[in-house]
N, CA, C and O atoms as a GROMACS GRO file, in nm:
protein
  616
    1MET      N    1   0.073  -0.124   0.005
    1MET     CA    2  -0.020   0.012  -0.002
    1MET      C    3   0.102   0.125  -0.002
    1MET      O    4   0.212   0.109   0.052
    2THR      N    5   0.061   0.231  -0.066
    2THR     CA    6   0.129   0.344  -0.086
    2THR      C    7   0.119   0.429   0.050
    2THR      O    8   0.018   0.424   0.120
    3ASN      N    9   0.217   0.496   0.076
    3ASN     CA   10   0.225   0.582   0.196
    3ASN      C   11   0.153   0.693   0.161
    3ASN      O   12   0.200   0.757   0.068
    4LYS      N   13   0.044   0.737   0.214
    4LYS     CA   14  -0.040   0.853   0.185
    4LYS      C   15  -0.020   0.965   0.285
    4LYS      O   16  -0.099   1.059   0.279
    5THR      N   17   0.069   0.966   0.369
    5THR     CA   18   0.096   1.079   0.464
    5THR      C   19   0.145   1.209   0.377
    5THR      O   20   0.110   1.318   0.422
    6GLY      N   21   0.210   1.207   0.275
    6GLY     CA   22   0.253   1.307   0.194
    6GLY      C   23   0.146   1.380   0.115
    6GLY      O   24   0.180   1.476   0.045
    7ILE      N   25   0.017   1.340   0.121
    7ILE     CA   26  -0.073   1.424   0.046
    7ILE      C   27  -0.100   1.534   0.113
    7ILE      O   28  -0.110   1.543   0.236
    8ILE      N   29  -0.114   1.638   0.018
    8ILE     CA   30  -0.126   1.789   0.059
    8ILE      C   31  -0.266   1.831   0.055
    8ILE      O   32  -0.327   1.824  -0.052
    9ILE      N   33  -0.325   1.876   0.164
    9ILE     CA   34  -0.450   1.946   0.171
    9ILE      C   35  -0.440   2.083   0.147
    9ILE      O   36  -0.355   2.149   0.207
   10LEU      N   37  -0.519   2.137   0.064
   10LEU     CA   38  -0.518   2.284   0.036
   10LEU      C   39  -0.655   2.338   0.075
   10LEU      O   40  -0.762   2.303   0.025
   11MET      N   41  -0.634   2.439   0.181
   11MET     CA   42  -0.753   2.486   0.243
   11MET      C   43  -0.784   2.640   0.181
   11MET      O   44  -0.698   2.726   0.194
   12ALA      N   45  -0.905   2.668   0.115
   12ALA     CA   46  -0.928   2.790   0.070
   12ALA      C   47  -1.027   2.838   0.152
   12ALA      O   48  -1.143   2.798   0.145
   13ASP      N   49  -0.984   2.934   0.242
   13ASP     CA   50  -1.064   2.993   0.353
   13ASP      C   51  -1.016   3.130   0.394
   13ASP      O   52  -0.896   3.146   0.418
   14ASP      N   53  -1.099   3.227   0.404
   14ASP     CA   54  -1.049   3.367   0.438
   14ASP      C   55  -1.038   3.395   0.593
   14ASP      O   56  -0.977   3.491   0.639
   15ASP      N   57  -1.108   3.295   0.674
   15ASP     CA   58  -1.104   3.302   0.816
   15ASP      C   59  -0.971   3.252   0.865
   15ASP      O   60  -0.928   3.140   0.837
   16ASP      N   61  -0.904   3.347   0.944
   16ASP     CA   62  -0.776   3.310   0.997
   16ASP      C   63  -0.790   3.217   1.109
   16ASP      O   64  -0.702   3.136   1.137
   17ASP      N   65  -0.913   3.229   1.181
   17ASP     CA   66  -0.943   3.145   1.305
   17ASP      C   67  -0.975   3.010   1.261
   17ASP      O   68  -0.938   2.916   1.331
   18ASP      N   69  -1.046   2.987   1.142
   18ASP     CA   70  -1.102   2.873   1.093
   18ASP      C   71  -0.971   2.793   1.060
   18ASP      O   72  -0.955   2.678   1.100
   19PHE      N   73  -0.880   2.861   0.985
   19PHE     CA   74  -0.757   2.796   0.941
   19PHE      C   75  -0.673   2.738   1.056
   19PHE      O   76  -0.631   2.623   1.060
   20LEU      N   77  -0.653   2.843   1.156
   20LEU     CA   78  -0.574   2.789   1.262
   20LEU      C   79  -0.644   2.687   1.356
   20LEU      O   80  -0.572   2.625   1.434
   21LEU      N   81  -0.761   2.667   1.357
   21LEU     CA   82  -0.837   2.555   1.432
   21LEU      C   83  -0.820   2.459   1.345
   21LEU      O   84  -0.772   2.360   1.399
   22THR      N   85  -0.843   2.443   1.212
   22THR     CA   86  -0.824   2.318   1.134
   22THR      C   87  -0.692   2.272   1.154
   22THR      O   88  -0.677   2.155   1.190
   23GLN      N   89  -0.582   2.352   1.134
   23GLN     CA   90  -0.449   2.335   1.154
   23GLN      C   91  -0.427   2.239   1.266
   23GLN      O   92  -0.375   2.128   1.256
   24LYS      N   93  -0.480   2.306   1.394
   24LYS     CA   94  -0.461   2.242   1.522
   24LYS      C   95  -0.548   2.097   1.523
   24LYS      O   96  -0.508   1.996   1.580
   25ALA      N   97  -0.656   2.106   1.460
   25ALA     CA   98  -0.744   1.983   1.463
   25ALA      C   99  -0.673   1.883   1.390
   25ALA      O  100  -0.688   1.767   1.426
   26LEU      N  101  -0.597   1.908   1.290
   26LEU     CA  102  -0.518   1.805   1.209
   26LEU      C  103  -0.410   1.755   1.281
   26LEU      O  104  -0.381   1.636   1.275
   27GLN      N  105  -0.337   1.849   1.361
   27GLN     CA  106  -0.230   1.793   1.440
   27GLN      C  107  -0.285   1.705   1.564
   27GLN      O  108  -0.228   1.601   1.599
   28GLN      N  109  -0.394   1.754   1.626
   28GLN     CA  110  -0.455   1.659   1.730
   28GLN      C  111  -0.496   1.512   1.676
   28GLN      O  112  -0.495   1.406   1.738
   29SER      N  113  -0.533   1.536   1.547
   29SER     CA  114  -0.600   1.398   1.484
   29SER      C  115  -0.462   1.308   1.450
   29SER      O  116  -0.477   1.189   1.419
   30LYS      N  117  -0.336   1.361   1.455
   30LYS     CA  118  -0.226   1.304   1.438
   30LYS      C  119  -0.214   1.262   1.283
   30LYS      O  120  -0.161   1.157   1.246
   31LEU      N  121  -0.267   1.353   1.202
   31LEU     CA  122  -0.262   1.327   1.055
   31LEU      C  123  -0.130   1.418   1.011
   31LEU      O  124  -0.102   1.533   1.045
   32LEU      N  125  -0.060   1.329   0.924
   32LEU     CA  126   0.070   1.388   0.891
   32LEU      C  127   0.071   1.476   0.756
   32LEU      O  128   0.170   1.528   0.704
   33ASN      N  129  -0.046   1.481   0.718
   33ASN     CA  130  -0.067   1.571   0.590
   33ASN      C  131  -0.006   1.706   0.600
   33ASN      O  132   0.010   1.751   0.714
   34THR      N  133   0.027   1.775   0.502
   34THR     CA  134   0.061   1.913   0.492
   34THR      C  135  -0.054   1.987   0.465
   34THR      O  136  -0.124   1.948   0.372
   35LEU      N  137  -0.090   2.093   0.532
   35LEU     CA  138  -0.193   2.192   0.521
   35LEU      C  139  -0.152   2.312   0.457
   35LEU      O  140  -0.074   2.381   0.523
   36CYS      N  141  -0.186   2.357   0.340
   36CYS     CA  142  -0.146   2.481   0.269
   36CYS      C  143  -0.276   2.560   0.254
   36CYS      O  144  -0.383   2.499   0.246
   37ARG      N  145  -0.271   2.685   0.249
   37ARG     CA  146  -0.378   2.782   0.259
   37ARG      C  147  -0.379   2.886   0.161
   37ARG      O  148  -0.270   2.938   0.135
   38VAL      N  149  -0.484   2.928   0.100
   38VAL     CA  150  -0.522   3.048   0.022
   38VAL      C  151  -0.644   3.105   0.070
   38VAL      O  152  -0.730   3.036   0.125
   39LYS      N  153  -0.656   3.227   0.051
   39LYS     CA  154  -0.755   3.305   0.125
   39LYS      C  155  -0.894   3.343   0.055
   39LYS      O  156  -0.989   3.397   0.112
   40ASP      N  157  -0.889   3.302  -0.087
   40ASP     CA  158  -1.006   3.330  -0.168
   40ASP      C  159  -1.006   3.243  -0.269
   40ASP      O  160  -0.920   3.155  -0.272
   41GLY      N  161  -1.108   3.256  -0.375
   41GLY     CA  162  -1.131   3.168  -0.488
   41GLY      C  163  -1.023   3.207  -0.597
   41GLY      O  164  -0.984   3.119  -0.674
   42GLU      N  165  -0.969   3.350  -0.608
   42GLU     CA  166  -0.882   3.400  -0.694
   42GLU      C  167  -0.746   3.348  -0.668
   42GLU      O  168  -0.669   3.321  -0.760
   43GLU      N  169  -0.718   3.334  -0.550
   43GLU     CA  170  -0.580   3.286  -0.507
   43GLU      C  171  -0.572   3.133  -0.520
   43GLU      O  172  -0.465   3.076  -0.544
   44LEU      N  173  -0.704   3.059  -0.501
   44LEU     CA  174  -0.692   2.909  -0.514
   44LEU      C  175  -0.670   2.892  -0.670
   44LEU      O  176  -0.577   2.818  -0.703
   45LEU      N  177  -0.742   2.950  -0.764
   45LEU     CA  178  -0.706   2.935  -0.895
   45LEU      C  179  -0.574   2.960  -0.936
   45LEU      O  180  -0.516   2.885  -1.015
   46ASP      N  181  -0.522   3.064  -0.886
   46ASP     CA  182  -0.388   3.110  -0.920
   46ASP      C  183  -0.285   3.007  -0.852
   46ASP      O  184  -0.178   2.983  -0.908
   47TYR      N  185  -0.312   2.960  -0.762
   47TYR     CA  186  -0.229   2.860  -0.699
   47TYR      C  187  -0.243   2.726  -0.785
   47TYR      O  188  -0.142   2.670  -0.826
   48LEU      N  189  -0.355   2.683  -0.807
   48LEU     CA  190  -0.371   2.545  -0.890
   48LEU      C  191  -0.304   2.578  -1.026
   48LEU      O  192  -0.228   2.494  -1.074
   49ARG      N  193  -0.327   2.691  -1.089
   49ARG     CA  194  -0.258   2.701  -1.231
   49ARG      C  195  -0.139   2.769  -1.224
   49ARG      O  196  -0.101   2.826  -1.327
   50GLN      N  197  -0.072   2.775  -1.126
   50GLN     CA  198   0.049   2.826  -1.086
   50GLN      C  199   0.081   2.970  -1.168
   50GLN      O  200   0.180   2.988  -1.239
   51GLN      N  201  -0.012   3.058  -1.144
   51GLN     CA  202   0.008   3.198  -1.195
   51GLN      C  203  -0.005   3.295  -1.100
   51GLN      O  204  -0.026   3.262  -0.984
   52GLY      N  205   0.004   3.423  -1.136
   52GLY     CA  206  -0.003   3.540  -1.044
   52GLY      C  207   0.108   3.527  -0.957
   52GLY      O  208   0.223   3.512  -1.000
   53ASP      N  209   0.072   3.532  -0.813
   53ASP     CA  210   0.180   3.526  -0.718
   53ASP      C  211   0.240   3.384  -0.698
   53ASP      O  212   0.349   3.361  -0.646
   54PHE      N  213   0.160   3.301  -0.743
   54PHE     CA  214   0.233   3.150  -0.751
   54PHE      C  215   0.309   3.108  -0.864
   54PHE      O  216   0.349   2.991  -0.869
   55LYS      N  217   0.334   3.188  -0.952
   55LYS     CA  218   0.394   3.156  -1.074
   55LYS      C  219   0.526   3.101  -1.056
   55LYS      O  220   0.564   2.996  -1.108
   56ASP      N  221   0.604   3.188  -0.968
   56ASP     CA  222   0.749   3.147  -0.936
   56ASP      C  223   0.777   3.110  -0.788
   56ASP      O  224   0.890   3.085  -0.746
   57ASN      N  225   0.662   3.108  -0.711
   57ASN     CA  226   0.677   3.096  -0.570
   57ASN      C  227   0.572   2.987  -0.528
   57ASN      O  228   0.477   3.027  -0.460
   58GLN      N  229   0.577   2.871  -0.557
   58GLN     CA  230   0.487   2.784  -0.530
   58GLN      C  231   0.524   2.715  -0.388
   58GLN      O  232   0.622   2.640  -0.380
   59PRO      N  233   0.441   2.744  -0.273
   59PRO     CA  234   0.472   2.700  -0.153
   59PRO      C  235   0.448   2.538  -0.136
   59PRO      O  236   0.519   2.472  -0.060
   60CYS      N  237   0.349   2.482  -0.209
   60CYS     CA  238   0.337   2.350  -0.185
   60CYS      C  239   0.301   2.300  -0.324
   60CYS      O  240   0.272   2.375  -0.417
   61ALA      N  241   0.305   2.156  -0.332
   61ALA     CA  242   0.272   2.105  -0.476
   61ALA      C  243   0.130   2.076  -0.477
   61ALA      O  244   0.054   2.107  -0.385
   62ARG      N  245   0.096   2.016  -0.583
   62ARG     CA  246  -0.046   1.985  -0.630
   62ARG      C  247  -0.127   1.920  -0.516
   62ARG      O  248  -0.080   1.817  -0.468
   63PRO      N  249  -0.231   1.964  -0.473
   63PRO     CA  250  -0.296   1.914  -0.357
   63PRO      C  251  -0.356   1.774  -0.385
   63PRO      O  252  -0.383   1.741  -0.501
   64GLY      N  253  -0.375   1.701  -0.291
   64GLY     CA  254  -0.457   1.559  -0.319
   64GLY      C  255  -0.597   1.599  -0.269
   64GLY      O  256  -0.688   1.521  -0.298
   65VAL      N  257  -0.626   1.701  -0.202
   65VAL     CA  258  -0.779   1.725  -0.164
   65VAL      C  259  -0.782   1.887  -0.140
   65VAL      O  260  -0.685   1.940  -0.087
   66ILE      N  261  -0.881   1.954  -0.176
   66ILE     CA  262  -0.903   2.089  -0.150
   66ILE      C  263  -1.017   2.098  -0.050
   66ILE      O  264  -1.117   2.029  -0.072
   67LEU      N  265  -1.012   2.175   0.058
   67LEU     CA  266  -1.110   2.213   0.142
   67LEU      C  267  -1.137   2.355   0.118
   67LEU      O  268  -1.064   2.451   0.139
   68LEU      N  269  -1.279   2.349   0.059
   68LEU     CA  270  -1.309   2.488  -0.004
   68LEU      C  271  -1.433   2.562   0.080
   68LEU      O  272  -1.542   2.507   0.094
   69ASP      N  273  -1.407   2.668   0.124
   69ASP     CA  274  -1.512   2.754   0.184
   69ASP      C  275  -1.610   2.806   0.076
   69ASP      O  276  -1.568   2.838  -0.035
   70LEU      N  277  -1.743   2.813   0.111
   70LEU     CA  278  -1.812   2.878   0.008
   70LEU      C  279  -1.825   3.028   0.002
   70LEU      O  280  -1.849   3.084  -0.105
   71ASN      N  281  -1.810   3.094   0.117
   71ASN     CA  282  -1.836   3.233   0.138
   71ASN      C  283  -1.683   3.301   0.161
   71ASN      O  284  -1.631   3.291   0.272
   72MET      N  285  -1.623   3.362   0.061
   72MET     CA  286  -1.494   3.426   0.065
   72MET      C  287  -1.503   3.532  -0.025
   72MET      O  288  -1.587   3.530  -0.114
   73PRO      N  289  -1.414   3.637  -0.008
   73PRO     CA  290  -1.403   3.751  -0.096
   73PRO      C  291  -1.352   3.734  -0.229
   73PRO      O  292  -1.291   3.630  -0.257
   74ARG      N  293  -1.371   3.835  -0.323
   74ARG     CA  294  -1.309   3.842  -0.462
   74ARG      C  295  -1.394   3.723  -0.539
   74ARG      O  296  -1.492   3.751  -0.608
   75LYS      N  297  -1.360   3.618  -0.524
   75LYS     CA  298  -1.424   3.493  -0.586
   75LYS      C  299  -1.470   3.391  -0.489
   75LYS      O  300  -1.393   3.327  -0.418
   76ASP      N  301  -1.601   3.379  -0.489
   76ASP     CA  302  -1.628   3.271  -0.376
   76ASP      C  303  -1.626   3.125  -0.407
   76ASP      O  304  -1.598   3.093  -0.523
   77GLY      N  305  -1.651   3.039  -0.328
   77GLY     CA  306  -1.620   2.901  -0.326
   77GLY      C  307  -1.703   2.844  -0.445
   77GLY      O  308  -1.645   2.766  -0.520
   78ARG      N  309  -1.829   2.875  -0.469
   78ARG     CA  310  -1.917   2.827  -0.574
   78ARG      C  311  -1.842   2.853  -0.700
   78ARG      O  312  -1.812   2.758  -0.773
   79GLU      N  313  -1.807   2.985  -0.734
   79GLU     CA  314  -1.740   3.020  -0.839
   79GLU      C  315  -1.620   2.933  -0.880
   79GLU      O  316  -1.605   2.872  -0.986
   80ALA      N  317  -1.535   2.941  -0.771
   80ALA     CA  318  -1.406   2.864  -0.779
   80ALA      C  319  -1.430   2.717  -0.814
   80ALA      O  320  -1.364   2.666  -0.906
   81LEU      N  321  -1.513   2.653  -0.752
   81LEU     CA  322  -1.563   2.517  -0.771
   81LEU      C  323  -1.599   2.498  -0.927
   81LEU      O  324  -1.550   2.402  -0.987
   82LYS      N  325  -1.673   2.578  -0.986
   82LYS     CA  326  -1.724   2.569  -1.108
   82LYS      C  327  -1.611   2.584  -1.208
   82LYS      O  328  -1.612   2.528  -1.318
   83GLU      N  329  -1.523   2.656  -1.169
   83GLU     CA  330  -1.397   2.679  -1.263
   83GLU      C  331  -1.297   2.552  -1.244
   83GLU      O  332  -1.222   2.513  -1.334
   84ILE      N  333  -1.307   2.495  -1.120
   84ILE     CA  334  -1.197   2.372  -1.109
   84ILE      C  335  -1.263   2.257  -1.185
   84ILE      O  336  -1.192   2.185  -1.255
   85LYS      N  337  -1.388   2.236  -1.176
   85LYS     CA  338  -1.450   2.113  -1.227
   85LYS      C  339  -1.470   2.136  -1.376
   85LYS      O  340  -1.499   2.036  -1.441
   86SER      N  341  -1.458   2.245  -1.438
   86SER     CA  342  -1.451   2.250  -1.578
   86SER      C  343  -1.322   2.265  -1.661
   86SER      O  344  -1.309   2.264  -1.783
   87ASP      N  345  -1.224   2.280  -1.557
   87ASP     CA  346  -1.088   2.276  -1.621
   87ASP      C  347  -1.035   2.134  -1.618
   87ASP      O  348  -1.032   2.065  -1.516
   88PRO      N  349  -0.990   2.092  -1.749
   88PRO     CA  350  -0.936   1.957  -1.773
   88PRO      C  351  -0.828   1.902  -1.679
   88PRO      O  352  -0.817   1.789  -1.633
   89LYS      N  353  -0.744   2.019  -1.661
   89LYS     CA  354  -0.628   1.991  -1.573
   89LYS      C  355  -0.643   1.992  -1.429
   89LYS      O  356  -0.551   1.958  -1.354
   90LEU      N  357  -0.766   2.033  -1.386
   90LEU     CA  358  -0.790   2.052  -1.239
   90LEU      C  359  -0.891   1.965  -1.184
   90LEU      O  360  -0.888   1.922  -1.068
   91LYS      N  361  -1.001   1.934  -1.286
   91LYS     CA  362  -1.103   1.869  -1.243
   91LYS      C  363  -1.114   1.729  -1.158
   91LYS      O  364  -1.214   1.694  -1.096
   92ASP      N  365  -0.978   1.648  -1.170
   92ASP     CA  366  -0.960   1.537  -1.103
   92ASP      C  367  -0.930   1.574  -0.940
   92ASP      O  368  -0.945   1.485  -0.857
   93ILE      N  369  -0.893   1.690  -0.903
   93ILE     CA  370  -0.871   1.702  -0.768
   93ILE      C  371  -0.997   1.707  -0.703
   93ILE      O  372  -1.089   1.781  -0.739
   94PRO      N  373  -1.003   1.608  -0.584
   94PRO     CA  374  -1.102   1.610  -0.515
   94PRO      C  375  -1.131   1.735  -0.438
   94PRO      O  376  -1.038   1.792  -0.381
   95VAL      N  377  -1.254   1.783  -0.432
   95VAL     CA  378  -1.299   1.909  -0.358
   95VAL      C  379  -1.394   1.870  -0.250
   95VAL      O  380  -1.484   1.788  -0.274
   96VAL      N  381  -1.380   1.923  -0.132
   96VAL     CA  382  -1.471   1.913  -0.017
   96VAL      C  383  -1.512   2.041   0.032
   96VAL      O  384  -1.430   2.113   0.089
   97ILE      N  385  -1.637   2.079   0.016
   97ILE     CA  386  -1.692   2.191   0.062
   97ILE      C  387  -1.680   2.174   0.212
   97ILE      O  388  -1.719   2.072   0.268
   98PHE      N  389  -1.620   2.281   0.279
   98PHE     CA  390  -1.614   2.286   0.431
   98PHE      C  391  -1.645   2.436   0.455
   98PHE      O  392  -1.571   2.530   0.428
   99THR      N  393  -1.764   2.441   0.507
   99THR     CA  394  -1.821   2.569   0.527
   99THR      C  395  -1.927   2.565   0.645
   99THR      O  396  -1.970   2.460   0.693
  100THR      N  397  -1.963   2.691   0.687
  100THR     CA  398  -2.062   2.718   0.788
  100THR      C  399  -2.206   2.713   0.718
  100THR      O  400  -2.305   2.719   0.791
  101SER      N  401  -2.219   2.703   0.609
  101SER     CA  402  -2.367   2.701   0.552
  101SER      C  403  -2.422   2.560   0.554
  101SER      O  404  -2.359   2.460   0.517
  102LYS      N  405  -2.552   2.563   0.604
  102LYS     CA  406  -2.629   2.431   0.591
  102LYS      C  407  -2.750   2.446   0.492
  102LYS      O  408  -2.843   2.364   0.489
  103ALA      N  409  -2.742   2.556   0.411
  103ALA     CA  410  -2.848   2.580   0.327
  103ALA      C  411  -2.856   2.476   0.223
  103ALA      O  412  -2.761   2.443   0.152
  104GLU      N  413  -2.992   2.419   0.220
  104GLU     CA  414  -3.020   2.326   0.109
  104GLU      C  415  -2.969   2.368  -0.035
  104GLU      O  416  -2.911   2.291  -0.110
  105GLU      N  417  -2.993   2.478  -0.061
  105GLU     CA  418  -2.950   2.534  -0.204
  105GLU      C  419  -2.805   2.516  -0.232
  105GLU      O  420  -2.764   2.474  -0.340
  106ASP      N  421  -2.721   2.553  -0.122
  106ASP     CA  422  -2.573   2.548  -0.128
  106ASP      C  423  -2.534   2.394  -0.163
  106ASP      O  424  -2.460   2.363  -0.256
  107ILE      N  425  -2.591   2.307  -0.079
  107ILE     CA  426  -2.549   2.154  -0.088
  107ILE      C  427  -2.586   2.128  -0.233
  107ILE      O  428  -2.499   2.098  -0.316
  108PHE      N  429  -2.724   2.141  -0.267
  108PHE     CA  430  -2.769   2.096  -0.412
  108PHE      C  431  -2.678   2.150  -0.502
  108PHE      O  432  -2.619   2.072  -0.578
  109LYS      N  433  -2.652   2.292  -0.509
  109LYS     CA  434  -2.572   2.344  -0.626
  109LYS      C  435  -2.425   2.291  -0.616
  109LYS      O  436  -2.362   2.255  -0.716
  110SER      N  437  -2.374   2.289  -0.487
  110SER     CA  438  -2.231   2.223  -0.498
  110SER      C  439  -2.230   2.108  -0.551
  110SER      O  440  -2.138   2.086  -0.629
  111TYR      N  441  -2.319   2.012  -0.530
  111TYR     CA  442  -2.295   1.876  -0.584
  111TYR      C  443  -2.334   1.889  -0.736
  111TYR      O  444  -2.265   1.821  -0.811
  112GLN      N  445  -2.433   1.964  -0.793
  112GLN     CA  446  -2.456   1.998  -0.921
  112GLN      C  447  -2.304   2.045  -0.993
  112GLN      O  448  -2.271   1.999  -1.102
  113LEU      N  449  -2.230   2.126  -0.931
  113LEU     CA  450  -2.108   2.168  -0.983
  113LEU      C  451  -1.993   2.060  -0.967
  113LEU      O  452  -1.880   2.090  -1.005
  114GLY      N  453  -2.015   1.954  -0.921
  114GLY     CA  454  -1.931   1.829  -0.906
  114GLY      C  455  -1.849   1.831  -0.773
  114GLY      O  456  -1.735   1.784  -0.772
  115VAL      N  457  -1.903   1.880  -0.666
  115VAL     CA  458  -1.810   1.869  -0.562
  115VAL      C  459  -1.820   1.722  -0.504
  115VAL      O  460  -1.924   1.656  -0.514
  116ASN      N  461  -1.704   1.674  -0.441
  116ASN     CA  462  -1.690   1.523  -0.394
  116ASN      C  463  -1.783   1.514  -0.267
  116ASN      O  464  -1.866   1.424  -0.255
  117SER      N  465  -1.766   1.607  -0.179
  117SER     CA  466  -1.827   1.602  -0.046
  117SER      C  467  -1.872   1.738  -0.006
  117SER      O  468  -1.821   1.835  -0.061
  118PHE      N  469  -1.959   1.754   0.080
  118PHE     CA  470  -2.009   1.865   0.146
  118PHE      C  471  -2.018   1.848   0.304
  118PHE      O  472  -2.095   1.765   0.350
  119ILE      N  473  -1.935   1.930   0.390
  119ILE     CA  474  -1.925   1.914   0.509
  119ILE      C  475  -1.955   2.056   0.571
  119ILE      O  476  -1.907   2.158   0.522
  120THR      N  477  -2.042   2.055   0.686
  120THR     CA  478  -2.064   2.179   0.747
  120THR      C  479  -1.964   2.185   0.867
  120THR      O  480  -1.956   2.092   0.946
  121LYS      N  481  -1.891   2.294   0.877
  121LYS     CA  482  -1.792   2.322   0.962
  121LYS      C  483  -1.857   2.292   1.130
  121LYS      O  484  -1.956   2.355   1.167
  122PRO      N  485  -1.796   2.200   1.216
  122PRO     CA  486  -1.860   2.174   1.346
  122PRO      C  487  -1.838   2.320   1.430
  122PRO      O  488  -1.757   2.406   1.397
  123VAL      N  489  -1.912   2.325   1.526
  123VAL     CA  490  -1.923   2.446   1.609
  123VAL      C  491  -1.796   2.421   1.715
  123VAL      O  492  -1.727   2.517   1.750
  124THR      N  493  -1.773   2.308   1.756
  124THR     CA  494  -1.686   2.285   1.873
  124THR      C  495  -1.557   2.259   1.825
  124THR      O  496  -1.548   2.224   1.708
  125PHE      N  497  -1.447   2.272   1.898
  125PHE     CA  498  -1.306   2.229   1.856
  125PHE      C  499  -1.314   2.060   1.853
  125PHE      O  500  -1.277   2.002   1.751
  126GLU      N  501  -1.360   1.990   1.959
  126GLU     CA  502  -1.375   1.864   1.958
  126GLU      C  503  -1.448   1.800   1.836
  126GLU      O  504  -1.406   1.696   1.786
  127GLY      N  505  -1.563   1.866   1.789
  127GLY     CA  506  -1.605   1.816   1.661
  127GLY      C  507  -1.539   1.832   1.534
  127GLY      O  508  -1.565   1.768   1.432
  128LEU      N  509  -1.436   1.939   1.550
  128LEU     CA  510  -1.349   1.983   1.435
  128LEU      C  511  -1.246   1.847   1.432
  128LEU      O  512  -1.219   1.788   1.328
  129ILE      N  513  -1.204   1.814   1.543
  129ILE     CA  514  -1.102   1.715   1.551
  129ILE      C  515  -1.149   1.575   1.485
  129ILE      O  516  -1.087   1.502   1.406
  130GLN      N  517  -1.281   1.559   1.543
  130GLN     CA  518  -1.344   1.435   1.485
  130GLN      C  519  -1.380   1.450   1.328
  130GLN      O  520  -1.368   1.351   1.255
  131VAL      N  521  -1.417   1.554   1.284
  131VAL     CA  522  -1.410   1.565   1.137
  131VAL      C  523  -1.282   1.555   1.060
  131VAL      O  524  -1.277   1.505   0.948
  132MET      N  525  -1.193   1.597   1.114
  132MET     CA  526  -1.068   1.589   1.044
  132MET      C  527  -1.010   1.440   1.049
  132MET      O  528  -0.949   1.391   0.954
  133GLN      N  529  -1.034   1.372   1.168
  133GLN     CA  530  -1.003   1.231   1.170
  133GLN      C  531  -1.067   1.149   1.071
  133GLN      O  532  -1.009   1.062   1.006
  134THR      N  533  -1.199   1.182   1.060
  134THR     CA  534  -1.283   1.096   0.962
  134THR      C  535  -1.238   1.142   0.838
  134THR      O  536  -1.207   1.052   0.759
  135LEU      N  537  -1.222   1.282   0.790
  135LEU     CA  538  -1.162   1.307   0.654
  135LEU      C  539  -1.031   1.233   0.640
  135LEU      O  540  -1.017   1.160   0.542
  136GLY      N  541  -0.930   1.247   0.733
  136GLY     CA  542  -0.808   1.179   0.706
  136GLY      C  543  -0.830   1.033   0.682
  136GLY      O  544  -0.762   0.979   0.594
  137LYS      N  545  -0.920   0.961   0.753
  137LYS     CA  546  -0.933   0.810   0.736
  137LYS      C  547  -0.989   0.793   0.597
  137LYS      O  548  -0.933   0.714   0.521
  138TYR      N  549  -1.101   0.864   0.555
  138TYR     CA  550  -1.148   0.856   0.428
  138TYR      C  551  -1.063   0.878   0.314
  138TYR      O  552  -1.039   0.790   0.232
  139TRP      N  553  -1.014   0.997   0.309
  139TRP     CA  554  -0.942   1.051   0.200
  139TRP      C  555  -0.810   0.997   0.189
  139TRP      O  556  -0.761   0.983   0.077
  140PHE      N  557  -0.736   0.961   0.308
  140PHE     CA  558  -0.597   0.921   0.290
  140PHE      C  559  -0.561   0.781   0.329
  140PHE      O  560  -0.446   0.738   0.317
  141GLU      N  561  -0.655   0.715   0.375
  141GLU     CA  562  -0.645   0.555   0.388
  141GLU      C  563  -0.742   0.476   0.316
  141GLU      O  564  -0.714   0.364   0.274
  142ILE      N  565  -0.861   0.530   0.300
  142ILE     CA  566  -0.956   0.442   0.224
  142ILE      C  567  -0.967   0.467   0.084
  142ILE      O  568  -0.968   0.371   0.007
  143VAL      N  569  -0.976   0.585   0.040
  143VAL     CA  570  -0.986   0.637  -0.106
  143VAL      C  571  -0.856   0.631  -0.185
  143VAL      O  572  -0.754   0.679  -0.136
  144GLU      N  573  -0.857   0.576  -0.300
  144GLU     CA  574  -0.751   0.590  -0.391
  144GLU      C  575  -0.758   0.723  -0.466
  144GLU      O  576  -0.853   0.749  -0.539
  145LEU      N  577  -0.654   0.806  -0.446
  145LEU     CA  578  -0.658   0.927  -0.523
  145LEU      C  579  -0.579   0.934  -0.656
  145LEU      O  580  -0.485   0.857  -0.675
  146PRO      N  581  -0.618   1.025  -0.749
  146PRO     CA  582  -0.538   1.020  -0.872
  146PRO      C  583  -0.389   1.075  -0.850
  146PRO      O  584  -0.365   1.166  -0.771
  147ALA      N  585  -0.298   1.014  -0.924
  147ALA     CA  586  -0.151   1.069  -0.916
  147ALA      C  587  -0.167   1.219  -0.942
  147ALA      O  588  -0.270   1.274  -0.980
  148GLY      N  589  -0.047   1.275  -0.915
  148GLY     CA  590  -0.026   1.425  -0.943
  148GLY      C  591  -0.081   1.494  -1.066
  148GLY      O  592  -0.141   1.601  -1.055
  149GLY      N  593  -0.063   1.442  -1.168
  149GLY     CA  594  -0.097   1.508  -1.305
  149GLY      C  595  -0.014   1.644  -1.332
  149GLY      O  596   0.052   1.709  -1.252
  150ASP      N  597  -0.036   1.665  -1.458
  150ASP     CA  598   0.024   1.772  -1.517
  150ASP      C  599  -0.016   1.904  -1.471
  150ASP      O  600  -0.133   1.939  -1.485
  151ARG      N  601   0.076   1.988  -1.412
  151ARG     CA  602   0.029   2.115  -1.354
  151ARG      C  603   0.078   2.231  -1.450
  151ARG      O  604   0.067   2.347  -1.408
  152THR      N  605   0.131   2.207  -1.573
  152THR     CA  606   0.186   2.309  -1.633
  152THR      C  607   0.079   2.361  -1.726
  152THR      O  608   0.000   2.284  -1.781
  153SER      N  609   0.077   2.506  -1.744
  153SER     CA  610  -0.030   2.563  -1.832
  153SER      C  611   0.004   2.568  -1.970
  153SER      O  612   0.122   2.554  -2.005
  154GLU      N  613  -0.076   2.584  -2.040
  154GLU     CA  614  -0.063   2.592  -2.189
  154GLU      C  615  -0.061   2.724  -2.234
  154GLU      O  616  -0.051   2.748  -2.354
   0.00000   0.00000   0.00000
């Protein structure tokens, strides 16, 4: 079995506290994955396409999973998800919506756009640890993820 601890999680979330709590929850969950962050949909797409601020300064490699918040400035998660899933070079990256929204419309629309999972952020740190453990077990122990793929732009 392949060692999956090197899989990168890319979190797209503008909330500093949510990022720090998720980072701590991953550590508490004893997941060895690298957690990288972008703060909005524009940065997310620049990161994935290695353009803009990420053209020559790529802090992390291609993610194995994207944790995507829906409500972000500049380009929200819905718009970013639509672009990711319509881009042949990016659409194979699993995307998990990780948001405070419980709106049925957001859930429905996200799945229509091709999201792999939709998770409402827990309200307690203990709940967040449990979610990170479950995510880790599912995405990094059970599921077979696609290999890195070609990240160069045309």
